[in-house]
Wavefront OBJ file of the C-alpha trace (Angstrom):
o trace
v 1.843 25.880 -6.016
v -1.386 25.502 -4.045
v -2.567 23.988 -0.801
v -4.607 20.774 -1.051
v -7.714 19.778 0.854
v -7.952 15.992 0.935
v -10.550 13.330 1.649
v -10.323 10.935 4.588
v -11.664 7.436 3.910
v -13.472 5.923 6.922
v -12.865 2.189 6.437
v -13.613 -0.035 9.433
v -9.980 -1.170 9.823
v -8.726 2.385 10.278
v -7.397 4.213 13.323
v -9.375 6.720 15.376
v -6.193 8.539 16.419
v -3.399 8.510 13.793
v -4.865 10.645 10.988
v -6.821 12.878 13.367
v -3.642 13.617 15.306
v -1.665 14.277 12.100
v -4.293 16.764 10.929
v -4.536 18.481 14.314
v -8.143 17.437 14.839
v -9.949 16.146 17.898
v -8.637 12.795 19.145
v -10.118 10.243 19.120
v -12.044 10.754 15.897
v -15.763 9.874 16.024
v -15.192 6.931 13.630
v -12.233 4.980 12.203
v -10.117 6.944 9.719
v -8.144 4.645 7.434
v -6.675 6.655 4.552
v -5.984 10.279 3.687
v -6.018 10.512 -0.119
v -3.884 13.031 -2.032
v -4.295 13.009 -5.775
v -6.850 12.933 -8.551
v -8.566 9.602 -8.020
v -12.126 9.892 -9.401
v -13.537 8.410 -6.187
v -12.235 11.246 -3.977
v -10.063 13.820 -5.786
v -8.168 16.395 -3.780
v -9.340 19.988 -3.958
v -6.833 22.670 -4.929
v -7.125 25.891 -2.915
v -6.390 28.824 -5.207
v -4.843 32.154 -4.162
v -8.363 33.574 -4.018
v -9.454 30.856 -1.600
v -11.670 29.156 -4.171
v -11.400 25.346 -4.210
v -11.401 23.314 -7.411
v -11.183 19.587 -8.002
v -7.685 18.530 -9.027
v -9.342 16.057 -11.379
v -11.066 18.930 -13.206
v -7.849 20.944 -13.454
v -6.031 18.020 -15.056
v -8.843 17.384 -17.522
v -8.867 21.040 -18.604
v -5.096 21.465 -18.975
v -3.142 18.191 -18.898
v 0.010 19.592 -20.518
v 0.204 22.582 -18.185
v -0.546 20.639 -15.018
v 1.227 17.342 -15.754
v 3.904 18.395 -18.215
v 4.398 17.088 -21.722
v 6.173 13.834 -20.812
v 3.553 12.704 -18.298
v 0.621 13.870 -20.414
v 1.921 12.055 -23.495
v 2.027 8.761 -21.587
v -0.909 9.073 -19.196
v -3.207 11.569 -20.907
v -5.030 13.746 -18.374
v -4.675 11.110 -15.628
v -2.337 11.706 -12.707
v -0.564 8.325 -12.698
v -0.062 8.109 -8.918
v -2.062 8.393 -5.724
v -0.381 9.103 -2.388
v -1.999 8.280 0.937
v -1.469 8.374 4.643
v -2.565 4.862 5.629
v -3.462 4.186 9.276
v -4.330 0.562 10.053
v -5.651 -0.496 13.444
v -6.722 -3.917 12.129
v -5.624 -6.140 9.254
v -6.598 -5.295 5.697
v -7.703 -8.041 3.323
v -5.114 -10.438 1.919
v -4.724 -9.277 -1.687
v -2.642 -8.912 -4.839
v -2.706 -6.589 -7.838
v -2.342 -7.399 -11.550
v 0.337 -6.364 -14.003
v -0.561 -3.924 -16.769
v -1.044 -6.779 -19.266
v -3.137 -8.828 -16.835
v -5.283 -5.805 -15.972
v -5.906 -4.933 -19.614
v -6.863 -8.531 -20.420
v -9.050 -8.925 -17.316
v -10.801 -5.585 -17.833
v -11.546 -6.374 -21.479
v -12.931 -9.803 -20.549
v -15.295 -8.379 -17.923
v -16.393 -5.610 -20.262
v -17.170 -8.241 -22.899
v -19.250 -10.182 -20.347
v -21.067 -6.925 -19.478
v -20.184 -7.181 -15.771
v -21.269 -3.818 -14.255
v -18.398 -1.696 -12.915
v -20.107 -1.486 -9.531
v -20.809 -5.230 -9.320
v -19.487 -6.878 -6.126
v -18.066 -9.702 -8.263
v -16.165 -7.346 -10.573
v -12.364 -7.826 -10.375
v -11.146 -5.113 -12.741
v -12.363 -1.536 -12.395
v -9.872 -0.243 -14.984
v -7.245 -1.590 -17.406
v -4.250 -0.423 -15.313
v -1.624 -2.002 -13.079
v -1.478 -1.162 -9.375
v 2.056 -1.464 -7.972
v 2.498 -0.008 -4.471
v 5.127 1.142 -2.020
v 4.587 1.785 1.683
v 7.025 3.705 3.901
v 6.564 3.502 7.658
v 5.801 6.582 9.746
v 5.402 4.441 12.863
v 6.339 0.821 13.456
v 4.444 -0.857 10.621
v 3.445 -4.525 10.435
v 2.642 -6.458 7.269
v 2.488 -9.823 5.566
v 4.108 -9.652 2.126
v 5.516 -12.113 -0.388
v 5.975 -15.862 -0.062
v 8.519 -16.920 2.549
v 11.433 -19.149 1.592
v 9.965 -22.698 1.500
v 12.629 -24.067 3.867
v 11.601 -21.552 6.535
v 7.928 -22.289 5.941
v 8.570 -26.012 6.376
v 10.316 -25.225 9.674
v 7.298 -23.181 10.794
v 4.755 -25.821 9.793
v 6.744 -28.607 11.465
v 7.106 -26.573 14.657
v 3.314 -26.408 14.909
v 3.070 -30.206 14.814
v -0.667 -30.245 14.054
v -1.663 -33.739 12.808
v -4.052 -32.417 10.160
v -1.317 -30.105 8.859
v 1.255 -32.844 8.289
v 0.185 -33.868 4.736
v 0.359 -30.236 3.580
v 3.774 -29.788 5.175
v 5.069 -32.863 3.359
v 3.828 -31.443 0.048
v 6.222 -28.540 0.468
v 9.006 -30.800 1.728
v 8.693 -32.807 -1.485
v 8.802 -29.675 -3.678
v 10.419 -26.761 -1.783
v 10.207 -24.163 -4.548
v 7.783 -21.749 -6.205
v 5.870 -24.571 -7.887
v 5.467 -26.347 -4.556
v 4.220 -23.126 -2.976
v 1.689 -22.676 -5.770
v 0.387 -26.233 -5.274
v 0.177 -25.892 -1.484
v -1.393 -22.427 -1.601
v -3.985 -23.551 -4.136
v -4.917 -26.541 -2.004
v -5.239 -24.469 1.189
v -7.479 -21.751 -0.225
v -9.739 -24.226 -2.021
v -10.274 -26.599 0.914
v -13.875 -27.750 1.286
v -15.516 -26.447 4.428
v -15.460 -29.879 6.066
v -11.663 -30.083 5.742
v -11.157 -26.438 6.701
v -13.209 -26.881 9.874
v -10.822 -29.658 10.954
v -7.505 -28.115 9.882
v -7.909 -24.501 10.991
v -8.774 -25.190 14.664
v -5.799 -27.536 14.930
v -3.501 -24.873 13.487
v -4.827 -22.266 15.906
v -4.419 -24.599 18.885
v -0.861 -25.348 17.795
v -0.150 -21.615 17.512
v -1.403 -21.071 21.074
v 0.979 -23.752 22.336
v 3.885 -22.353 20.301
v 3.363 -18.874 21.798
v 3.113 -20.282 25.339
v 6.416 -22.073 24.811
v 8.072 -18.926 23.347
v 8.875 -20.781 20.148
v 11.022 -19.571 17.264
v 7.978 -18.407 15.274
v 6.273 -16.535 18.109
v 5.473 -13.424 16.029
v 4.112 -15.441 13.101
v 1.916 -17.524 15.439
v 0.576 -14.461 17.247
v -0.384 -13.033 13.874
v -2.204 -16.220 12.848
v -4.113 -16.179 16.156
v -5.117 -12.542 15.668
v -6.303 -13.230 12.124
v -8.127 -16.371 13.209
v -10.010 -14.418 15.846
v -10.947 -11.611 13.444
v -11.812 -13.912 10.504
v -13.068 -17.239 11.900
v -13.251 -20.010 9.337
v -11.421 -17.964 6.671
v -8.985 -19.920 4.484
v -6.914 -16.739 4.214
v -5.682 -17.443 7.754
v -4.000 -20.603 6.439
v -2.616 -18.764 3.410
v -0.992 -16.281 5.807
v 1.190 -19.130 7.109
v 3.118 -19.016 3.831
v 3.988 -15.290 3.839
v 6.826 -13.192 5.206
v 5.961 -11.444 8.475
v 7.483 -7.976 8.249
v 8.039 -5.204 10.801
v 9.143 -1.855 9.361
v 10.681 0.923 11.432
v 10.012 4.595 10.543
v 11.681 5.446 7.240
v 11.816 1.831 6.054
v 9.736 0.792 3.055
v 8.678 -2.188 0.968
v 7.740 -2.260 -2.697
v 4.808 -4.467 -3.695
v 4.985 -5.228 -7.423
v 2.330 -6.951 -9.494
v 1.405 -10.379 -8.172
v 2.754 -9.871 -4.642
v 0.346 -11.331 -2.065
v 0.185 -9.051 0.962
v -1.852 -7.680 3.847
v -1.101 -4.633 5.984
v -1.691 -5.514 9.634
v -1.257 -2.356 11.702
v 0.661 0.901 11.794
v 0.787 4.244 10.014
v 2.663 4.825 6.785
v 2.899 6.794 3.580
v 1.601 4.684 0.713
v 2.130 5.545 -2.931
v 0.516 3.535 -5.699
v -0.550 3.614 -9.295
v -3.900 5.337 -9.743
v -5.938 2.132 -10.139
v -8.659 0.218 -8.283
v -7.718 -3.318 -9.336
v -7.613 -5.706 -6.362
v -7.705 -9.513 -6.372
v -8.580 -10.698 -2.861
v -7.462 -13.936 -1.276
v -9.134 -13.824 2.127
v -9.494 -11.998 5.450
v -12.519 -10.278 3.987
v -16.242 -10.826 3.422
v -15.807 -9.473 -0.119
v -15.670 -11.458 -3.348
v -12.739 -13.881 -3.786
v -12.165 -15.118 -7.346
v -9.675 -17.963 -6.854
v -8.982 -18.771 -10.550
v -8.313 -15.113 -11.346
v -6.211 -14.693 -8.217
v -4.059 -17.650 -9.261
v -3.653 -16.104 -12.705
v -2.064 -12.952 -11.289
v -0.139 -14.256 -8.256
v 3.653 -14.321 -8.342
v 5.000 -17.272 -6.341
v 8.578 -16.022 -6.312
v 9.771 -16.728 -2.773
v 12.308 -15.357 -0.328
v 12.777 -12.391 1.975
v 11.137 -9.094 1.033
v 13.704 -6.356 0.460
v 13.421 -3.504 2.952
v 14.181 -0.184 1.249
v 16.002 2.560 3.139
v 15.997 5.021 0.260
v 18.925 6.264 -1.819
v 20.344 9.592 -0.624
v 20.442 11.749 -3.760
v 21.352 14.966 -1.933
v 21.789 15.811 1.744
v 18.563 14.980 3.577
v 16.734 13.723 0.463
v 16.160 9.980 0.030
v 14.448 8.398 -2.968
v 12.776 4.980 -2.756
v 13.602 3.490 -6.152
v 11.241 0.984 -7.771
v 10.629 -0.169 -11.363
v 7.127 1.385 -11.317
v 6.770 4.028 -14.070
v 3.693 5.507 -12.388
v 5.316 6.882 -9.228
v 8.384 7.718 -7.195
v 8.461 8.552 -3.482
v 11.056 10.728 -1.746
v 11.538 11.543 1.933
v 13.029 14.895 2.880
v 14.595 15.296 6.331
v 15.100 19.045 6.430
v 17.503 20.861 8.714
v 18.125 23.791 6.376
v 17.250 25.108 2.956
v 16.857 22.440 0.246
v 16.087 22.823 -3.454
v 14.250 20.092 -5.355
v 13.474 19.880 -9.058
v 11.155 17.708 -11.112
v 9.870 18.128 -14.649
v 6.408 16.740 -13.889
v 3.724 17.191 -11.234
v 4.459 16.851 -7.530
v 2.463 16.379 -4.334
v 4.160 17.001 -1.001
v 2.924 16.401 2.528
v 4.559 17.634 5.729
v 4.651 14.855 8.335
v 6.765 16.542 11.033
v 7.410 20.167 11.943
v 6.470 22.894 9.474
v 8.019 24.138 6.222
v 7.977 27.071 3.842
v 8.116 26.432 0.087
v 9.338 29.109 -2.341
v 8.915 28.716 -6.086
v 10.888 30.319 -8.918
v 8.588 33.381 -8.902
v 9.352 34.041 -5.244
v 5.889 32.965 -4.085
v 5.827 31.333 -0.662
v 3.519 28.755 0.891
v 3.677 27.486 4.469
v 2.824 23.877 5.240
v 2.052 22.824 8.799
v 2.211 19.199 9.865
v -0.465 17.217 8.021
v -0.861 19.768 5.219
v -0.063 19.045 1.575
v 0.628 20.985 -1.595
v 0.104 20.512 -5.336
v 2.952 21.637 -7.596
v 2.049 21.482 -11.295
v 4.675 20.911 -13.961
v 4.831 24.699 -14.408
v 6.427 24.866 -10.924
v 9.313 22.435 -11.493
v 11.723 23.883 -8.913
v 11.006 24.765 -5.305
v 13.156 25.709 -2.316
v 12.022 24.263 1.019
v 13.121 25.217 4.527
v 11.912 24.386 8.040
v 9.733 27.106 9.534
v 10.033 27.899 13.223
v 11.609 24.502 13.980
v 15.105 23.021 13.764
v 14.011 20.181 11.487
v 11.027 18.977 9.507
v 9.986 15.943 7.482
v 8.321 16.023 4.100
v 7.279 13.284 1.674
v 7.188 14.004 -2.055
v 5.295 12.054 -4.712
v 6.219 12.381 -8.382
v 5.687 10.399 -11.552
v 8.271 7.691 -12.114
v 10.625 7.301 -15.016
v 10.845 4.509 -17.586
l 1 2 3 4 5 6 7 8 9 10 11 12 13 14 15 16 17 18 19 20 21 22 23 24 25 26 27 28 29 30 31 32 33 34 35 36 37 38 39 40 41 42 43 44 45 46 47 48 49 50 51 52 53 54 55 56 57 58 59 60 61 62 63 64 65 66 67 68 69 70 71 72 73 74 75 76 77 78 79 80 81 82 83 84 85 86 87 88 89 90 91 92 93 94 95 96 97 98 99 100 101 102 103 104 105 106 107 108 109 110 111 112 113 114 115 116 117 118 119 120 121 122 123 124 125 126 127 128 129 130 131 132 133 134 135 136 137 138 139 140 141 142 143 144 145 146 147 148 149 150 151 152 153 154 155 156 157 158 159 160 161 162 163 164 165 166 167 168 169 170 171 172 173 174 175 176 177 178 179 180 181 182 183 184 185 186 187 188 189 190 191 192 193 194 195 196 197 198 199 200 201 202 203 204 205 206 207 208 209 210 211 212 213 214 215 216 217 218 219 220 221 222 223 224 225 226 227 228 229 230 231 232 233 234 235 236 237 238 239 240 241 242 243 244 245 246 247 248 249 250 251 252 253 254 255 256 257 258 259 260 261 262 263 264 265 266 267 268 269 270 271 272 273 274 275 276 277 278 279 280 281 282 283 284 285 286 287 288 289 290 291 292 293 294 295 296 297 298 299 300 301 302 303 304 305 306 307 308 309 310 311 312 313 314 315 316 317 318 319 320 321 322 323 324 325 326 327 328 329 330 331 332 333 334 335 336 337 338 339 340 341 342 343 344 345 346 347 348 349 350 351 352 353 354 355 356 357 358 359 360 361 362 363 364 365 366 367 368 369 370 371 372 373 374 375 376 377 378 379 380 381 382 383 384 385 386 387 388 389 390 391 392 393 394 395 396 397 398 399 400 401 402 403 404
């Protein structure tokens, strides 16, 4: 049971206040801070602070003793690799529109690029590893996202409300086939438009969105989002693709699960994100980075309808688990008002997001976590008792490996 020191990733879309404030640092930060990484990702592994104050890479500890650190069950399936990565994600601007492959798609795509000798650091490389990358994000603040294809009937209503002449033929495509196949056909057409057609259609859509907002139309939020994206990414076909997606607003404690093939973009807000420990991203737009349309279409899931908002299943007083099918991870939220005991046979990472807590393991050793601090619990520390410290209540998030 050891304190973690974690890396902050300074992506341009990040916040200059959210992570700095969580960590008790100077606000505003000197540059955008997008993600606080907790885990053993090779790009920025956490450092474990031993009792002697010496810091060691968590990645090195796992490599040296996978059974002791991860436990037999996790090590048998994942080797020396921690299967999950947990982050604090703080978005001030929209991330790229993207999807992630299934395990089978990732293995096939990785093998194909290896066979073609595409360098791992190539900007046109799609697959950095042969692993899936499901995700879950739980809001710490109001959190805005685009995720999953909207029900076609609602999308038709949105497109018709815009009443842009150049949009009419595309609207009628979906009217004629209001299902997943129709969405696939319409999406494919929109993101492969030649520049001459895009330069006519996109301005008309943006003008129609301006009028819709002025008239306080039914799709005000969706149109405001399209206008924001159009301003940030002029001439990007991803702005048109965003018309087809669910516009989601999460309140603190609410979460969404993003399985393989789900097209999504986080827009703004701060949340706890947990994901499989993979770098595989297929981009659709809202980015200057490489977009591989054929490969994107191979992995996208055009299942349509509302995205389920997860509230977590209360498994004991104050402890909620966000269930997903992902074997790589499971996220729990602990709202602590008194002493709580939690058990898990594998490794755990916990981060305190409100108040302060004291953790006590089976040997009676104690560790205090202030807000923003996190702890590594190896499989050899399966049970821990947690209580608020100096406050009436505290909030803690816990990441563990999932179950099959």
